[in-house]
C-alpha positions in Angstrom: 69.8 154.0 113.1 70.0 150.6 114.7 67.6 147.8 113.9 67.7 145.5 117.1 64.9 143.3 115.7 67.3 142.0 113.1 70.5 140.7 114.5 73.5 139.9 112.3 72.7 136.7 110.4 71.4 135.1 113.6 67.7 135.6 112.6 66.9 132.5 110.7 63.3 133.5 110.6 63.9 136.1 108.0 65.4 135.6 104.5 68.9 136.7 104.1 67.9 139.4 101.6 65.7 141.2 104.2 68.5 141.1 106.8 70.9 142.6 104.2 68.2 145.2 103.3 67.9 146.2 107.0 71.7 146.7 107.1 71.6 148.8 104.0 68.7 150.9 105.2 70.5 151.5 108.6 73.5 152.8 106.6 71.5 155.5 104.7 72.1 159.1 105.6 69.6 161.5 107.0 65.9 160.9 107.8 65.5 158.2 105.1 66.1 155.3 107.2 63.3 156.2 109.5 60.9 156.5 106.6 62.0 153.2 105.0 61.9 151.5 108.5 58.1 151.7 108.6 57.7 150.1 105.1 60.5 147.5 106.0 58.8 146.5 109.2 55.5 145.9 107.3 57.4 143.6 104.9 58.9 141.8 107.7 55.6 141.4 109.4 54.1 140.1 106.4 56.9 137.6 105.8 56.5 136.3 109.4 52.7 136.1 109.1 53.0 134.1 105.8 55.5 131.8 107.3 53.2 131.2 110.3 50.3 130.6 107.8 52.6 128.2 105.9 53.4 126.3 108.9 49.8 126.0 109.9 48.9 124.7 106.5 51.8 122.2 106.4 50.7 121.0 109.9 47.2 120.6 108.8 48.3 118.7 105.7 50.4 116.4 107.8 47.4 115.8 110.1 45.2 115.2 107.0 47.6 112.7 105.6 47.6 110.7 108.9 43.8 110.9 109.1 43.6 109.4 105.6 46.1 106.7 106.4 43.9 105.8 109.5 40.6 105.9 107.4 42.2 103.7 104.6 43.3 101.2 107.2 39.8 101.2 108.7 38.2 100.7 105.4 40.5 97.9 104.5 39.7 96.1 107.8 36.0 96.8 107.4 36.1 95.3 103.9 37.9 92.2 105.2 35.3 91.8 108.0 32.5 92.2 105.5 33.9 89.6 103.2 34.5 87.1 106.1 30.9 87.6 107.2 29.6 87.1 103.6 31.6 83.9 103.4 30.2 82.7 106.7 26.6 83.5 105.6 27.2 81.8 102.2 28.5 78.7 104.0 25.5 78.6 106.3 23.0 78.9 103.5 
């Protein structure tokens, strides 16, 4: 049985252990590889899905951090403007 979805070591998307497992499954005799291939493919799909989710979460966190930096900057500038306006009002009165 050949597993073309999982080339030799060139698939950085999958953990090395899964690539090795695919090789070991392919070397099994009889109908066993076909039976294990279904479960193996579910595991691979799950790993890929989790990696996509992790990438989305990391991207969202990076965007959130950037948004917070902008908000903190805006807050600081707003406070400075407020303080300057208070000083001007106090000097007028």
